[in-house]
C-alpha positions as CSV (number, residue, x, y, z in Angstrom):
1,X,-44.8,-64.1,-31.4
2,X,-41.1,-65.0,-31.8
3,X,-40.5,-68.6,-32.8
4,X,-38.2,-69.3,-29.9
5,X,-40.7,-68.1,-27.4
6,X,-43.5,-70.1,-28.9
7,X,-41.4,-73.3,-28.9
8,X,-40.5,-72.6,-25.2
9,X,-44.1,-72.1,-24.3
10,X,-45.1,-75.4,-26.1
11,X,-42.5,-77.2,-24.0
12,X,-43.2,-75.6,-20.6
13,X,-46.9,-74.6,-20.4
14,X,-48.4,-78.1,-20.7
15,X,-46.6,-79.0,-17.5
16,X,-47.8,-76.0,-15.6
17,X,-51.2,-76.1,-13.8
18,X,-53.8,-73.6,-15.1
19,X,-54.2,-72.2,-11.6
20,X,-50.6,-71.1,-11.8
21,X,-50.9,-69.8,-15.4
22,X,-54.1,-67.8,-14.7
23,X,-52.6,-65.0,-12.5
24,X,-49.6,-64.7,-14.8
25,X,-51.8,-64.2,-17.8
26,X,-53.8,-61.6,-15.9
27,X,-50.7,-59.7,-15.0
28,X,-48.9,-60.0,-18.4
29,X,-52.1,-58.9,-20.3
30,X,-52.5,-55.9,-18.0
31,X,-48.9,-54.9,-18.3
32,X,-48.9,-55.2,-22.0
33,X,-52.0,-53.0,-22.3
34,X,-50.5,-50.3,-20.1
35,X,-47.0,-50.3,-21.7
36,X,-48.1,-50.6,-25.4
37,X,-49.7,-47.5,-26.7
38,X,-50.8,-49.3,-29.9
39,X,-52.5,-52.1,-28.0
40,X,-54.1,-49.6,-25.6
41,X,-55.4,-47.3,-28.4
42,X,-56.6,-50.2,-30.6
43,X,-58.5,-52.2,-28.0
44,X,-60.0,-49.1,-26.4
45,X,-61.3,-48.0,-29.8
46,X,-62.8,-51.4,-30.4
47,X,-64.5,-51.4,-27.0
48,X,-65.8,-47.8,-27.6
49,X,-67.5,-49.1,-30.7
50,X,-68.8,-52.3,-29.2
51,X,-70.0,-50.9,-25.9
52,X,-71.4,-47.7,-27.2
53,X,-71.4,-44.1,-26.0
54,X,-73.3,-45.0,-22.8
55,X,-70.4,-47.1,-21.4
56,X,-68.2,-45.3,-18.9
57,X,-64.5,-44.8,-19.6
58,X,-63.6,-47.1,-16.8
59,X,-65.8,-49.9,-18.3
60,X,-64.4,-49.4,-21.8
61,X,-60.8,-49.5,-20.5
62,X,-61.5,-52.6,-18.3
63,X,-62.9,-54.5,-21.2
64,X,-60.0,-53.3,-23.4
65,X,-57.5,-54.8,-20.9
66,X,-59.6,-58.0,-21.0
67,X,-59.1,-58.2,-24.8
68,X,-55.4,-58.3,-24.4
69,X,-55.6,-60.9,-21.6
70,X,-57.8,-63.0,-24.0
71,X,-55.1,-62.7,-26.6
72,X,-52.6,-64.0,-24.1
73,X,-54.9,-66.9,-23.2
74,X,-55.2,-67.7,-26.9
75,X,-51.4,-68.2,-27.1
76,X,-51.4,-70.2,-23.9
77,X,-54.2,-72.5,-25.3
78,X,-52.3,-72.8,-28.6
79,X,-49.1,-73.8,-26.8
80,X,-50.9,-76.4,-24.7
81,X,-52.9,-77.9,-27.7
82,X,-50.2,-80.3,-29.0
83,X,-50.4,-82.3,-25.7
84,X,-54.2,-82.6,-25.8
85,X,-56.1,-85.2,-27.7
86,X,-59.3,-84.4,-29.5
87,X,-61.2,-86.2,-26.8
88,X,-59.6,-84.0,-24.1
89,X,-60.4,-80.8,-26.1
90,X,-64.1,-81.9,-26.5
91,X,-64.2,-82.6,-22.7
92,X,-63.2,-79.0,-22.1
93,X,-66.5,-77.8,-23.4
94,X,-69.0,-76.9,-20.7
95,X,-71.8,-76.5,-23.2
96,X,-72.4,-76.8,-27.0
97,X,-75.5,-75.0,-28.3
98,X,-76.8,-75.4,-31.9
99,X,-74.9,-78.5,-32.8
100,X,-78.0,-79.9,-34.5
101,X,-78.0,-76.8,-36.7
102,X,-74.5,-77.7,-37.9
103,X,-75.4,-81.3,-38.6
104,X,-78.6,-80.2,-40.5
105,X,-76.6,-77.8,-42.6
106,X,-74.0,-80.5,-43.4
107,X,-76.6,-83.2,-44.1
108,X,-78.1,-81.0,-46.8
109,X,-75.1,-81.9,-48.9
110,X,-74.4,-78.6,-50.5
111,X,-71.4,-77.7,-48.3
112,X,-71.2,-75.4,-45.3
113,X,-69.5,-72.1,-44.7
114,X,-68.7,-71.6,-41.0
115,X,-67.8,-68.0,-40.1
116,X,-66.2,-67.2,-36.8
117,X,-64.1,-64.4,-35.3
118,X,-61.2,-63.5,-33.0
119,X,-63.5,-64.2,-30.1
120,X,-62.5,-66.5,-27.2
121,X,-60.7,-69.5,-28.8
122,X,-61.8,-70.2,-32.4
123,X,-59.0,-72.8,-32.7
124,X,-61.3,-75.3,-30.9
125,X,-63.3,-75.7,-34.2
126,X,-60.3,-77.1,-36.0
127,X,-60.4,-80.0,-33.5
128,X,-64.1,-80.1,-32.8
129,X,-65.3,-80.6,-36.4
130,X,-63.2,-83.6,-37.3
131,X,-63.8,-85.1,-33.9
132,X,-67.6,-85.0,-34.6
133,X,-67.0,-86.7,-37.9
134,X,-67.5,-83.5,-40.0
135,X,-64.8,-83.1,-42.7
136,X,-63.5,-79.5,-42.5
137,X,-61.1,-77.2,-44.3
138,X,-60.0,-74.0,-42.5
139,X,-58.6,-70.8,-43.9
140,X,-55.6,-69.7,-41.9
141,X,-54.1,-66.2,-41.5
142,X,-50.6,-66.0,-43.1
143,X,-48.0,-65.1,-40.5
144,X,-44.8,-63.1,-41.0
145,X,-42.4,-65.7,-39.7
146,X,-42.7,-68.9,-41.8
147,X,-41.4,-71.0,-38.9
148,X,-44.1,-69.8,-36.6
149,X,-46.7,-70.3,-39.3
150,X,-45.5,-73.9,-39.9
151,X,-45.5,-74.7,-36.2
152,X,-49.0,-73.4,-35.6
153,X,-50.3,-75.1,-38.7
154,X,-48.8,-78.5,-37.6
155,X,-50.7,-78.0,-34.3
156,X,-54.0,-77.3,-36.1
157,X,-53.6,-80.2,-38.5
158,X,-53.5,-82.7,-35.5
159,X,-57.2,-82.5,-35.2
160,X,-57.7,-83.6,-38.8
161,X,-58.9,-80.5,-40.6
162,X,-57.3,-79.4,-43.8
163,X,-55.5,-76.0,-43.7
164,X,-55.9,-73.5,-46.6
165,X,-54.0,-70.3,-47.3
166,X,-56.0,-67.3,-48.6
167,X,-54.3,-67.3,-52.0
168,X,-55.4,-68.3,-55.5
169,X,-54.7,-72.0,-55.0
170,X,-56.4,-71.9,-51.6
171,X,-59.5,-70.2,-53.0
172,X,-59.8,-72.8,-55.7
173,X,-59.4,-75.6,-53.2
174,X,-62.0,-74.0,-50.9
175,X,-64.6,-73.9,-53.7
176,X,-63.8,-77.5,-54.6
177,X,-64.2,-78.5,-50.9
178,X,-67.5,-76.8,-50.6
179,X,-68.9,-78.5,-53.7
180,X,-67.9,-81.8,-52.2
181,X,-70.0,-81.0,-49.1
182,X,-67.1,-80.1,-46.8
183,X,-67.4,-77.5,-44.0
184,X,-65.2,-74.4,-44.9
185,X,-64.3,-72.4,-41.8
186,X,-62.5,-69.1,-41.3
187,X,-62.4,-65.9,-39.3
188,X,-64.4,-63.0,-40.8
189,X,-64.1,-60.1,-38.4
190,X,-60.9,-58.4,-39.5
191,X,-59.5,-57.5,-42.9
192,X,-56.3,-59.5,-42.7
193,X,-55.4,-59.4,-46.5
194,X,-56.4,-55.7,-47.1
195,X,-59.0,-56.7,-49.6
196,X,-62.1,-56.1,-47.5
197,X,-65.0,-53.9,-48.5
198,X,-66.7,-51.2,-46.4
199,X,-69.6,-52.4,-44.2
200,X,-71.3,-50.7,-41.3
201,X,-70.0,-52.5,-38.2
202,X,-71.0,-51.2,-34.7
203,X,-72.3,-48.0,-36.3
204,X,-69.3,-47.1,-38.4
205,X,-68.0,-48.2,-41.8
206,X,-65.1,-50.7,-41.6
207,X,-63.3,-52.8,-44.1
208,X,-64.7,-56.3,-43.7
209,X,-63.8,-59.5,-45.5
210,X,-66.7,-61.0,-47.5
211,X,-64.9,-63.5,-49.6
212,X,-66.3,-66.6,-47.7
213,X,-69.8,-65.2,-48.0
214,X,-69.3,-64.7,-51.7
215,X,-68.2,-68.4,-52.0
216,X,-71.3,-69.5,-50.1
217,X,-73.6,-67.5,-52.4
218,X,-71.8,-68.8,-55.5
219,X,-72.1,-72.5,-54.4
220,X,-75.4,-72.4,-52.6
221,X,-73.7,-73.6,-49.4
222,X,-75.4,-73.2,-46.0
223,X,-73.9,-70.4,-43.8
224,X,-73.5,-70.8,-40.1
225,X,-71.6,-68.8,-37.5
226,X,-69.7,-70.4,-34.6
227,X,-68.3,-68.9,-31.4
228,X,-66.2,-70.6,-28.7
229,X,-65.8,-68.4,-25.6
230,X,-64.1,-69.1,-22.3
231,X,-66.1,-69.9,-19.2
232,X,-63.0,-70.1,-17.1
233,X,-59.3,-71.0,-17.7
234,X,-59.2,-74.1,-19.9
235,X,-63.0,-74.4,-20.2
236,X,-65.2,-73.2,-23.1
237,X,-68.8,-72.8,-24.3
238,X,-69.5,-73.3,-28.0
239,X,-72.4,-71.8,-29.9
240,X,-73.4,-72.5,-33.5
241,X,-76.2,-70.5,-35.2
242,X,-77.6,-70.6,-38.7
243,X,-77.3,-67.4,-40.7
244,X,-80.6,-66.7,-42.4
245,X,-79.7,-65.3,-45.8
246,X,-82.1,-62.8,-47.4
247,X,-84.0,-64.0,-50.5
248,X,-81.9,-63.6,-53.6
249,X,-82.8,-60.5,-55.6
250,X,-80.9,-61.4,-58.8
251,X,-78.4,-58.6,-58.2
252,X,-75.2,-60.3,-57.2
253,X,-73.7,-57.3,-55.4
254,X,-76.9,-56.5,-53.5
255,X,-77.3,-60.1,-52.5
256,X,-73.7,-60.3,-51.2
257,X,-74.1,-57.1,-49.2
258,X,-77.4,-58.3,-47.6
259,X,-75.9,-61.6,-46.7
260,X,-72.8,-60.0,-45.2
261,X,-75.0,-57.8,-43.0
262,X,-76.8,-60.9,-41.8
263,X,-73.5,-62.2,-40.6
264,X,-72.3,-58.8,-39.2
265,X,-75.5,-58.7,-37.1
266,X,-74.7,-62.1,-35.6
267,X,-71.1,-61.1,-35.1
268,X,-72.1,-57.9,-33.2
269,X,-74.5,-59.9,-30.9
270,X,-71.7,-62.5,-30.2
271,X,-69.2,-59.8,-29.3
272,X,-71.7,-58.0,-27.1
273,X,-72.2,-61.2,-25.0
274,X,-68.5,-61.3,-24.1
275,X,-66.9,-58.1,-25.3
276,X,-63.7,-58.6,-23.3
277,X,-63.0,-61.8,-25.3
278,X,-62.8,-60.1,-28.6
279,X,-59.1,-60.1,-29.2
280,X,-58.7,-58.5,-32.7
281,X,-55.6,-56.5,-31.9
282,X,-55.2,-54.7,-35.2
283,X,-57.4,-51.6,-36.0
284,X,-60.8,-52.4,-37.4
285,X,-62.0,-48.9,-38.1
286,X,-59.6,-46.8,-40.2
287,X,-61.5,-43.6,-40.9
288,X,-63.7,-44.8,-43.7
289,X,-66.3,-42.1,-44.5
């Protein structure tokens, strides 16, 4: 998103009622899907994988349009976030499932790796964790425009979480944070850095990032998955679930692969619950054989 547009949205959208924004998002998302061949092909391919061969073309395309609308809602929420206190963000949750799982993992004292995805509004975790008294560090995706990156990062930091970039310094800091018992969060459904490894995801091999899982195995941290999906404009439902890692075999690569598949299984189930809220807008499957 252009810097000037994001700045404008941050000034304007907090003053506009959600009942006014909602039809605009629906219209803008639909138009973007119809007019952008790249968006149309990417989201349709994603929904074909997620919904399976039994889904009709009309259903696949309807959910694909929803994915673009979810992406539009993501930017709306991000633009409105600076005007919201952590208390207000927490009050927007209609339900929170599995919170005790998160606290149990944290109380074990070995650190926690929290894996999420481009599903609904994962930004809520950056505010929710510190609000609950849980120290957190979040891996953030590097953006092309440094002004946009800095603006979004400043918004995320308001909640109290530390932001880490996925570079050498960030990886070292992440390991140190885990060993201090901190919760390390990040999105693990798309190969942003181009360093992912092939895993079967919705029936076809795709490049998937497994760096956070590797850090969890190296440090002995607990692994949980968290999803924040929309129930209606401005309202969410949060779910946290423990990822049961297979018993270690002694083979580092096999253990990593088995652990990653445990997360992928949870990710597939989460996407299937609300497929139209999966807004990964870059191709996931790239012809791996």
